[in-house]
C-alpha positions as CSV (number, residue, x, y, z in Angstrom):
1,X,40.5,144.6,-71.4
2,X,43.1,142.7,-69.3
3,X,44.4,139.3,-70.3
4,X,42.9,137.7,-67.1
5,X,39.5,139.1,-67.9
6,X,39.7,137.9,-71.5
7,X,40.6,134.4,-70.4
8,X,37.7,134.3,-67.9
9,X,35.3,135.0,-70.8
10,X,36.2,131.7,-72.3
11,X,36.3,129.6,-69.1
12,X,34.4,126.3,-69.3
13,X,32.7,124.7,-66.3
14,X,35.5,122.1,-66.0
15,X,38.1,124.9,-65.8
16,X,36.5,126.5,-62.7
17,X,37.7,125.1,-59.3
18,X,35.2,126.7,-56.9
19,X,36.2,124.4,-54.0
20,X,39.8,125.9,-54.3
21,X,38.6,129.5,-54.6
22,X,36.2,129.2,-51.7
23,X,37.5,126.3,-49.4
24,X,35.4,127.3,-46.5
25,X,32.2,127.8,-48.5
26,X,32.2,125.2,-51.2
27,X,32.9,121.5,-51.4
28,X,32.8,119.1,-54.4
29,X,29.5,117.1,-54.5
30,X,30.3,113.6,-53.3
31,X,26.9,111.8,-53.6
32,X,27.1,109.0,-56.1
33,X,25.6,110.0,-59.4
34,X,25.6,113.7,-58.5
35,X,27.7,116.5,-60.0
36,X,28.8,120.1,-59.2
37,X,29.4,121.7,-55.8
38,X,27.7,121.9,-52.4
39,X,27.6,125.5,-51.2
40,X,26.9,126.6,-47.6
41,X,23.7,128.8,-47.6
42,X,25.4,131.6,-45.9
43,X,28.0,131.8,-48.7
44,X,25.5,131.3,-51.6
45,X,25.2,134.9,-52.7
46,X,29.0,135.4,-52.4
47,X,29.7,132.4,-54.6
48,X,27.0,133.2,-57.1
49,X,28.3,136.8,-57.4
50,X,31.8,135.5,-58.1
51,X,30.5,133.1,-60.7
52,X,28.8,136.0,-62.5
53,X,31.5,138.7,-62.2
54,X,34.8,136.8,-61.9
55,X,34.1,133.7,-64.0
56,X,31.6,135.1,-66.5
57,X,28.9,132.5,-65.6
58,X,26.2,135.2,-66.0
59,X,23.3,133.0,-67.2
60,X,21.3,131.3,-64.4
61,X,19.4,128.8,-66.5
62,X,17.5,126.7,-63.9
63,X,16.8,126.9,-60.1
64,X,15.3,123.5,-59.1
65,X,13.9,122.7,-55.6
66,X,14.2,119.1,-54.3
67,X,12.7,117.6,-51.1
68,X,14.7,114.8,-49.6
69,X,12.2,113.7,-47.0
70,X,14.2,110.8,-45.5
71,X,17.1,113.2,-44.9
72,X,14.9,116.0,-43.6
73,X,16.4,118.4,-46.2
74,X,15.3,120.8,-48.9
75,X,17.7,121.6,-51.7
76,X,18.0,124.2,-54.4
77,X,20.0,123.2,-57.5
78,X,21.3,125.9,-59.7
79,X,22.6,125.5,-63.3
80,X,24.7,128.4,-64.5
81,X,26.3,128.8,-67.9
82,X,29.1,130.9,-69.5
83,X,27.4,132.0,-72.8
84,X,30.8,133.0,-74.3
85,X,32.5,129.7,-73.7
86,X,29.7,127.3,-74.3
87,X,29.9,123.8,-72.9
88,X,28.2,122.5,-69.7
89,X,26.9,124.0,-66.5
90,X,28.3,124.8,-63.2
91,X,25.9,123.1,-60.8
92,X,25.4,124.4,-57.3
93,X,23.5,122.6,-54.5
94,X,22.4,124.6,-51.5
95,X,20.7,122.7,-48.7
96,X,18.5,123.6,-45.8
97,X,16.2,121.9,-43.2
98,X,12.8,120.9,-44.5
99,X,11.2,121.9,-41.1
100,X,11.9,125.6,-41.7
101,X,13.6,125.9,-45.1
102,X,15.3,129.2,-45.7
103,X,17.9,130.2,-48.3
104,X,19.1,133.6,-49.6
105,X,17.5,134.9,-52.8
106,X,19.7,135.1,-55.9
107,X,17.1,137.5,-57.6
108,X,19.2,140.6,-56.8
109,X,22.1,139.0,-58.7
110,X,20.2,137.1,-61.3
111,X,16.7,138.6,-62.0
112,X,15.8,135.4,-63.9
113,X,15.6,133.7,-60.5
114,X,12.5,135.7,-59.6
115,X,9.7,133.4,-60.9
116,X,11.7,130.3,-60.2
117,X,12.2,131.2,-56.5
118,X,8.6,132.1,-56.2
119,X,7.7,128.7,-57.6
120,X,9.9,127.0,-55.1
121,X,8.2,129.0,-52.3
122,X,4.8,128.1,-53.6
123,X,5.3,124.4,-54.2
124,X,8.0,123.6,-51.6
125,X,7.7,126.3,-48.9
126,X,11.4,127.5,-49.2
127,X,11.6,131.1,-48.1
128,X,14.1,133.2,-49.9
129,X,15.4,136.1,-47.8
130,X,15.9,139.3,-49.9
131,X,13.5,138.3,-52.6
132,X,11.6,141.5,-53.7
133,X,8.1,139.9,-54.0
134,X,8.0,136.4,-52.5
135,X,4.4,135.2,-53.0
136,X,2.7,132.3,-54.6
137,X,2.9,132.1,-58.4
138,X,0.9,129.0,-59.5
139,X,-1.4,128.3,-56.5
140,X,-3.8,130.9,-55.1
141,X,-2.9,132.8,-52.0
142,X,-5.3,131.0,-49.7
143,X,-4.0,127.5,-50.7
144,X,-3.0,125.4,-47.7
145,X,0.5,123.9,-47.8
146,X,3.0,123.3,-50.5
147,X,2.0,120.6,-52.8
148,X,5.3,119.3,-54.2
149,X,6.7,118.4,-50.8
150,X,7.0,114.7,-50.3
151,X,4.9,114.9,-47.1
152,X,2.0,116.7,-48.7
153,X,-1.1,114.6,-49.5
154,X,-3.9,116.0,-51.7
155,X,-7.6,115.2,-51.4
156,X,-8.3,111.5,-52.4
157,X,-4.7,110.6,-52.1
158,X,-4.1,107.1,-53.1
159,X,-0.3,106.2,-53.3
160,X,3.0,107.8,-53.8
161,X,3.7,106.0,-57.1
162,X,2.2,104.1,-59.9
163,X,1.1,101.6,-60.9
164,X,-1.5,101.8,-58.1
165,X,-2.4,98.6,-56.2
166,X,-6.1,99.2,-56.9
167,X,-5.5,98.7,-60.6
168,X,-2.5,96.4,-60.9
169,X,-1.7,93.6,-60.7
170,X,-4.8,92.2,-59.0
171,X,-7.3,94.3,-60.8
172,X,-9.5,94.9,-57.8
173,X,-10.6,98.2,-58.9
174,X,-12.4,100.6,-56.5
175,X,-12.9,104.4,-56.5
176,X,-10.6,105.9,-53.9
177,X,-13.2,108.6,-53.4
178,X,-15.5,106.0,-52.0
179,X,-12.9,104.9,-49.3
180,X,-11.8,108.4,-48.6
181,X,-14.9,110.7,-48.7
182,X,-14.4,114.4,-49.2
183,X,-14.5,116.3,-46.0
184,X,-11.7,117.1,-43.5
185,X,-9.0,116.2,-45.9
186,X,-8.8,119.8,-47.2
187,X,-7.6,122.5,-44.7
188,X,-7.3,126.3,-45.0
189,X,-5.2,128.8,-43.1
190,X,-6.6,130.1,-39.7
191,X,-9.4,132.6,-40.2
192,X,-9.7,131.9,-43.9
193,X,-13.0,131.1,-45.6
194,X,-13.5,129.7,-49.0
195,X,-16.0,132.5,-49.8
196,X,-13.4,135.2,-49.1
197,X,-10.5,133.8,-51.1
198,X,-10.8,136.2,-54.0
199,X,-10.4,139.3,-51.8
200,X,-7.4,137.9,-50.0
201,X,-5.7,136.7,-53.2
202,X,-6.3,139.9,-55.1
203,X,-5.2,142.1,-52.2
204,X,-1.9,140.3,-52.1
205,X,-1.4,140.8,-55.9
206,X,-2.4,144.4,-56.0
207,X,-0.3,145.3,-53.0
208,X,2.7,144.8,-55.3
209,X,1.4,147.4,-57.8
210,X,2.0,151.2,-57.5
211,X,-1.2,153.0,-56.6
212,X,-0.4,156.6,-55.6
213,X,1.5,157.8,-58.7
214,X,0.7,160.9,-60.7
215,X,1.4,161.7,-64.2
216,X,0.9,164.4,-66.9
217,X,-0.6,164.2,-70.2
218,X,1.1,165.9,-73.3
219,X,-1.4,168.7,-72.8
220,X,-0.3,169.2,-69.1
221,X,-3.4,167.6,-67.5
222,X,-2.7,165.8,-64.3
223,X,-3.6,162.1,-64.3
224,X,-3.9,159.4,-61.6
225,X,-2.5,155.9,-61.9
226,X,-5.1,153.2,-62.6
227,X,-4.7,149.4,-62.3
228,X,-6.6,147.2,-64.8
229,X,-6.6,143.6,-65.7
230,X,-6.1,141.9,-69.1
231,X,-7.3,138.3,-68.8
232,X,-7.3,135.6,-67.7
233,X,-10.2,135.3,-70.2
234,X,-9.0,137.3,-73.0
235,X,-8.6,136.4,-76.7
236,X,-5.1,137.6,-77.0
237,X,-3.4,136.4,-73.8
238,X,-2.6,133.1,-75.5
239,X,-4.5,131.2,-72.9
240,X,-5.6,131.7,-69.3
241,X,-3.0,134.3,-68.4
242,X,-3.8,137.4,-66.4
243,X,-1.9,140.6,-66.7
244,X,-2.2,143.2,-63.9
245,X,-1.3,146.5,-65.4
246,X,-0.8,149.9,-63.8
247,X,-1.4,152.7,-66.2
248,X,-0.6,156.4,-66.5
249,X,-3.1,157.2,-69.1
250,X,-2.3,154.7,-71.9
251,X,1.3,154.3,-70.7
252,X,2.4,151.2,-68.8
253,X,4.0,152.0,-65.4
254,X,4.1,148.4,-64.2
255,X,3.0,145.0,-65.4
256,X,2.8,141.8,-63.4
257,X,1.8,138.5,-65.1
258,X,-0.5,136.2,-63.0
259,X,-0.4,132.5,-64.0
260,X,-1.6,129.3,-62.5
261,X,-5.1,129.1,-63.9
262,X,-4.2,126.0,-65.8
263,X,-1.8,124.5,-63.2
264,X,-2.3,120.8,-62.9
265,X,1.0,120.0,-61.0
266,X,2.5,118.2,-63.9
267,X,5.7,117.5,-61.9
268,X,3.8,115.9,-58.9
269,X,2.1,113.6,-61.4
270,X,5.5,113.0,-63.1
271,X,7.0,111.8,-59.8
272,X,4.1,109.3,-59.4
273,X,4.4,108.0,-63.0
274,X,7.1,105.5,-63.9
275,X,9.9,106.9,-66.0
276,X,8.5,105.5,-69.2
277,X,5.0,106.8,-68.4
278,X,6.3,110.4,-68.5
279,X,7.2,110.3,-72.2
280,X,3.6,110.9,-73.5
281,X,3.1,113.2,-70.5
282,X,5.7,115.6,-71.8
283,X,3.5,116.1,-75.0
284,X,1.1,118.0,-72.9
285,X,3.6,120.7,-72.0
286,X,4.1,122.8,-75.1
287,X,1.6,120.9,-77.1
288,X,2.8,122.7,-80.3
289,X,6.3,121.2,-79.9
290,X,5.7,117.6,-78.6
291,X,8.6,116.0,-80.5
292,X,11.0,118.4,-78.8
293,X,9.5,117.8,-75.4
294,X,10.0,114.0,-75.8
295,X,13.6,114.6,-76.8
296,X,14.6,116.7,-73.9
297,X,13.1,114.3,-71.4
298,X,14.5,111.0,-72.8
299,X,17.9,112.7,-73.0
300,X,17.9,113.4,-69.3
301,X,17.0,109.8,-68.5
302,X,19.5,108.4,-71.0
303,X,22.2,110.3,-69.2
304,X,21.3,108.3,-66.0
305,X,20.9,105.0,-67.8
306,X,24.1,105.4,-70.0
307,X,21.9,104.4,-73.0
308,X,23.3,104.5,-76.5
309,X,21.1,105.7,-79.4
310,X,21.4,104.1,-82.8
311,X,22.6,106.2,-85.7
312,X,19.3,106.2,-87.6
313,X,17.3,107.0,-84.5
314,X,19.6,110.1,-83.9
315,X,18.8,111.3,-87.4
316,X,15.1,110.7,-87.0
317,X,15.2,112.7,-83.8
318,X,16.8,115.7,-85.5
319,X,14.4,115.4,-88.4
320,X,11.4,115.4,-86.1
321,X,12.8,118.3,-84.0
322,X,13.5,120.5,-86.9
323,X,10.2,120.0,-88.6
324,X,8.7,120.8,-85.2
325,X,10.7,124.0,-85.1
326,X,9.6,125.1,-88.5
327,X,6.0,124.3,-87.8
328,X,6.1,126.2,-84.5
329,X,7.7,129.3,-86.0
330,X,5.1,129.3,-88.9
331,X,2.4,129.0,-86.3
332,X,4.0,131.9,-84.3
333,X,4.2,134.2,-87.3
334,X,0.5,133.8,-88.0
335,X,-0.6,134.4,-84.5
336,X,1.8,137.3,-84.0
337,X,0.2,139.0,-86.9
338,X,-3.2,138.3,-85.2
339,X,-1.7,140.1,-82.1
340,X,-0.8,143.0,-84.3
341,X,-4.5,143.2,-85.4
342,X,-4.4,141.3,-88.7
343,X,-7.4,139.1,-87.5
344,X,-7.2,135.3,-88.2
345,X,-6.5,135.0,-91.9
346,X,-2.7,135.1,-91.6
347,X,-2.7,132.3,-89.0
348,X,-4.8,130.2,-91.4
349,X,-2.4,131.0,-94.2
350,X,0.5,129.6,-92.1
351,X,-1.3,126.3,-91.4
352,X,-1.0,124.6,-94.8
353,X,2.6,123.4,-94.5
354,X,2.2,122.8,-90.8
355,X,-0.7,120.5,-91.5
356,X,1.5,118.5,-93.9
357,X,4.2,118.2,-91.3
358,X,1.5,116.9,-88.8
359,X,0.4,114.5,-91.4
360,X,3.8,112.9,-91.3
361,X,3.9,112.9,-87.5
362,X,0.5,111.1,-87.5
363,X,1.7,108.6,-90.1
364,X,4.9,107.9,-88.1
365,X,3.9,108.2,-84.5
366,X,0.2,107.6,-84.7
367,X,-0.9,111.0,-83.5
368,X,-0.6,114.6,-84.8
369,X,0.2,116.4,-81.6
370,X,0.3,113.9,-78.6
371,X,3.1,111.9,-80.5
372,X,4.6,109.8,-77.7
373,X,7.4,109.1,-80.2
374,X,10.8,109.0,-78.5
375,X,12.0,106.2,-76.3
376,X,15.1,105.7,-74.0
377,X,17.7,104.6,-76.5
378,X,15.9,105.6,-79.7
379,X,12.5,106.1,-81.2
380,X,9.3,104.0,-81.1
381,X,8.7,103.7,-84.9
382,X,10.5,104.1,-88.2
383,X,9.2,106.2,-91.1
384,X,6.3,104.5,-92.9
385,X,6.4,104.0,-96.7
386,X,6.1,107.3,-98.5
387,X,6.9,109.5,-95.6
388,X,10.6,110.2,-96.6
389,X,9.4,111.4,-100.0
390,X,6.8,113.7,-98.4
391,X,9.5,115.1,-96.0
392,X,12.0,115.7,-98.8
393,X,9.3,117.6,-100.8
394,X,8.6,119.7,-97.8
395,X,12.3,120.4,-97.1
396,X,13.5,121.0,-100.6
397,X,10.4,122.5,-102.2
398,X,7.5,123.7,-100.1
399,X,9.1,125.1,-97.0
400,X,11.7,127.3,-98.8
401,X,9.0,128.7,-101.0
402,X,6.7,129.4,-98.1
403,X,9.5,131.3,-96.1
404,X,10.2,133.3,-99.3
405,X,6.5,134.2,-99.5
406,X,6.4,135.2,-95.7
407,X,9.4,137.5,-96.1
408,X,7.9,139.1,-99.3
409,X,4.6,139.8,-97.6
410,X,5.8,140.9,-94.1
411,X,9.4,142.0,-93.8
412,X,8.9,145.3,-95.6
413,X,5.2,145.6,-94.6
414,X,4.6,149.1,-93.4
415,X,2.2,148.1,-90.6
416,X,4.5,145.3,-89.3
417,X,7.5,147.6,-89.3
418,X,5.7,150.5,-87.6
419,X,4.3,148.3,-84.8
420,X,7.5,146.4,-84.2
421,X,10.7,148.3,-84.9
422,X,12.0,149.9,-81.7
423,X,9.2,148.4,-79.6
424,X,10.1,146.7,-76.3
425,X,13.8,146.4,-77.1
426,X,15.6,144.1,-74.6
427,X,19.3,144.7,-74.3
428,X,21.8,141.7,-74.3
429,X,22.6,142.4,-70.6
430,X,18.9,142.4,-69.6
431,X,18.1,139.3,-71.7
432,X,21.0,137.4,-70.0
433,X,20.0,138.7,-66.5
434,X,16.4,137.7,-66.9
435,X,17.4,134.2,-68.0
436,X,15.5,134.4,-71.3
437,X,16.6,131.9,-73.9
438,X,15.8,131.0,-77.5
439,X,14.8,133.5,-80.2
440,X,14.3,136.4,-77.6
441,X,18.0,136.0,-76.4
442,X,19.3,135.8,-79.9
443,X,17.2,138.8,-81.0
444,X,19.0,140.8,-78.3
445,X,22.3,140.0,-80.1
446,X,23.5,137.1,-77.9
447,X,24.7,134.3,-80.3
448,X,23.7,131.4,-78.0
449,X,22.0,128.3,-79.3
450,X,22.4,125.0,-77.4
451,X,22.6,123.1,-80.6
452,X,26.0,124.9,-81.2
453,X,27.1,125.7,-77.6
454,X,26.7,122.2,-76.2
455,X,25.7,120.0,-79.2
456,X,23.4,117.1,-78.3
457,X,22.7,114.1,-80.4
458,X,24.3,114.6,-83.8
459,X,23.8,118.4,-84.2
460,X,27.6,118.9,-84.4
461,X,27.4,117.2,-87.9
462,X,25.3,119.8,-89.5
463,X,26.2,123.1,-91.2
464,X,23.8,125.9,-90.0
465,X,24.1,129.4,-88.6
466,X,22.8,131.1,-85.5
467,X,20.1,133.7,-86.1
468,X,21.0,137.1,-84.5
469,X,19.4,140.3,-84.0
470,X,20.7,143.7,-82.9
471,X,18.3,145.6,-80.6
472,X,16.1,142.8,-79.2
473,X,12.9,144.6,-80.3
474,X,9.8,142.9,-81.7
475,X,11.0,143.2,-85.3
476,X,14.3,141.5,-84.4
477,X,12.3,138.6,-82.8
478,X,10.3,138.3,-86.0
479,X,13.4,138.3,-88.1
480,X,15.2,135.8,-85.9
481,X,12.4,133.3,-86.2
482,X,12.2,133.6,-90.0
483,X,16.0,133.1,-90.3
484,X,15.7,130.1,-87.9
485,X,13.1,128.5,-90.0
486,X,15.5,128.8,-93.0
487,X,18.3,127.3,-91.0
488,X,16.1,124.4,-89.9
489,X,15.4,123.7,-93.5
490,X,19.1,123.6,-94.2
491,X,19.5,121.0,-91.4
492,X,16.6,119.0,-92.7
493,X,18.0,118.9,-96.2
494,X,21.3,117.6,-94.8
495,X,19.6,115.1,-92.5
496,X,17.2,113.7,-95.0
497,X,20.1,113.3,-97.5
498,X,22.4,111.6,-95.0
499,X,19.7,109.4,-93.2
500,X,21.3,106.0,-92.7
501,X,19.7,102.6,-92.6
502,X,19.8,100.6,-89.4
503,X,18.0,100.0,-86.0
504,X,15.9,102.7,-84.4
505,X,16.1,101.4,-80.8
506,X,18.9,99.9,-78.8
507,X,17.5,96.8,-77.1
508,X,13.9,95.7,-77.0
509,X,10.8,97.8,-76.8
510,X,10.6,99.0,-73.2
511,X,7.6,98.6,-70.8
512,X,9.6,99.5,-67.7
513,X,12.9,101.2,-67.1
514,X,15.3,100.7,-64.2
515,X,17.2,103.9,-63.9
516,X,20.4,104.0,-61.8
517,X,20.4,106.4,-58.8
518,X,21.7,109.9,-59.4
519,X,20.8,113.2,-60.9
520,X,20.8,114.4,-64.6
521,X,19.8,117.5,-66.5
522,X,18.9,117.1,-70.1
523,X,18.4,120.3,-72.2
524,X,17.6,121.0,-75.8
525,X,17.0,124.1,-77.9
526,X,13.3,124.0,-78.3
527,X,11.6,126.5,-80.6
528,X,10.9,128.7,-77.6
529,X,14.3,128.5,-75.9
530,X,16.0,126.2,-73.4
531,X,13.8,123.3,-72.5
532,X,15.4,121.4,-69.7
533,X,14.5,118.3,-67.6
534,X,16.1,117.8,-64.1
535,X,15.7,114.3,-63.0
536,X,16.6,112.5,-59.8
537,X,16.5,108.7,-59.5
538,X,16.7,106.7,-56.3
539,X,16.9,103.4,-58.3
540,X,13.2,102.8,-58.3
541,X,10.9,102.7,-61.3
542,X,9.6,106.2,-60.7
543,X,11.6,109.5,-60.7
544,X,12.3,110.8,-57.2
545,X,12.4,114.3,-58.7
546,X,11.1,115.4,-62.1
547,X,11.4,119.1,-62.9
548,X,10.7,120.9,-66.2
549,X,12.7,124.1,-66.9
550,X,10.0,125.5,-69.1
551,X,11.1,128.3,-71.5
552,X,7.6,129.8,-71.8
553,X,7.5,130.3,-68.0
554,X,11.0,131.7,-67.5
555,X,10.8,134.0,-70.6
556,X,7.7,135.6,-69.1
557,X,10.1,136.9,-66.3
558,X,11.1,139.6,-68.7
559,X,7.6,140.7,-69.7
560,X,7.1,143.4,-67.0
561,X,10.5,145.0,-67.9
562,X,9.8,144.9,-71.7
563,X,6.3,146.5,-71.3
564,X,7.2,149.4,-69.1
565,X,6.9,152.8,-70.9
566,X,4.9,151.3,-73.8
567,X,1.1,151.6,-74.5
568,X,-1.7,149.2,-73.8
569,X,-2.1,148.5,-77.5
570,X,1.6,147.2,-77.4
571,X,1.1,144.8,-74.5
572,X,-0.6,142.1,-76.7
573,X,2.1,142.3,-79.4
574,X,5.0,142.2,-76.7
575,X,3.3,139.2,-75.1
576,X,2.9,137.6,-78.5
577,X,6.5,138.1,-79.3
578,X,7.6,135.9,-76.4
579,X,5.6,132.9,-77.9
580,X,4.2,131.2,-74.8
581,X,2.1,128.2,-74.5
582,X,0.2,128.1,-71.1
583,X,0.5,124.3,-70.9
584,X,4.2,124.8,-70.5
585,X,3.9,128.0,-68.3
586,X,1.7,126.5,-65.7
587,X,2.5,122.8,-66.1
């Protein structure tokens, strides 16, 4: 390897001068509070390719659409990372008119852009030329309009932001439905009828599947391809997820995940909430990891506010995050065994320690799952009497013993090994290309963990190792999560021992937050991967843009690739190995 290539492997974002390398295509972002570069759309593919091949920024983490209604613009914001160098992102801004928004697709360069560009088309109406399958992903094909646009109004629209005048401060409450009766406020495309929506929607989805293939059985009998559906109402699709599967006998030729059955437009609601109203709202994303959800969001807003977090609050955040990680991985192991055919008993076995962790969450935050615990500049409550002792017993006694038992029962288990070893192996290059993160990325042999690569909070103070697989198969994904649970226990033992006295919140308890204008991206290493929040403030109490980079959603981009060539019986196990929660997928 040449010296120049070797140095590029370790380039950090601040070392790259794109505006100098592409003076006619790239300019430094000049808007106050914004970062990165503005790229002319016609040069976007060229610049993105150079970032991948010349500068080693191979990981496209997030592709975020924003609608600036007052400026008449749509914008795509891309965050790219060099996984070898660590550190922060290179941020690209590509702008287009909101009247006819068109940008080139980055999917041929970064396959992980696939679902994210489809979401931008679905919710914002941005067309991506060169995208291999640009169709809706969360709304149904007959849906009229693009609901995240600032000029889109839903049925019974009341106001753009909360608190609504009908409820505060006068209290003259009325039902908006009474003043805006249902009728002509819902429109459909020309020639479309509500009764015919299923046929049109299904035809669009099935058109993307192969239908004319021929195969041969091992006995030499000719077979035809057949397309079937798994879900959306299926006990092992981990929620209302639908999988369209084309089969050659029992072998998967192509698989396409269909989501949106749970979509509630979390981000639209988030832009109408005030900044502080969104904290409990994040609990409803991955509802098995609410503490981590809180943490990622408040970090993004704290970047805009320049807020300082007291020492004790930083330790409490780490403690809550790592107990959440252990609880999530225990839960996953139980349900993954269920996906392998072990029925429900293993999941119940994994719940004992998880329930003890939730007991402490309830005693501290007031709720077991919808915790609403973190605040801008700290946390809402300190540990109650007795909680620290319970946490220490868990970290030093029960959890190490539980993880030992799991390994004793499962790691050498003949059924687990035969169903997992070699199945759906994802190479390091494919994992990076598909933008997967978390345990799936590390199982593929990529040693990337945000807690190490770009430490947030006080994670740089703790001694822990990154779990790493070799082949990226289902067994590596299992082993990585077991190892991570052990390392989380190591972090917890250090944090609980070092926990200082002091304040838990900088300033007074907040009921409103004024956030300076600008953009920020806050990301953490959640149990499922990179959880990021992209936030734009225009100086008002409500976010102008609120976007969730959901690891469950983006990790699903790799599912079709991982399933090809495997059997129907493997699909549920492969899906289970990704560890999705549909509240986070659909948002």
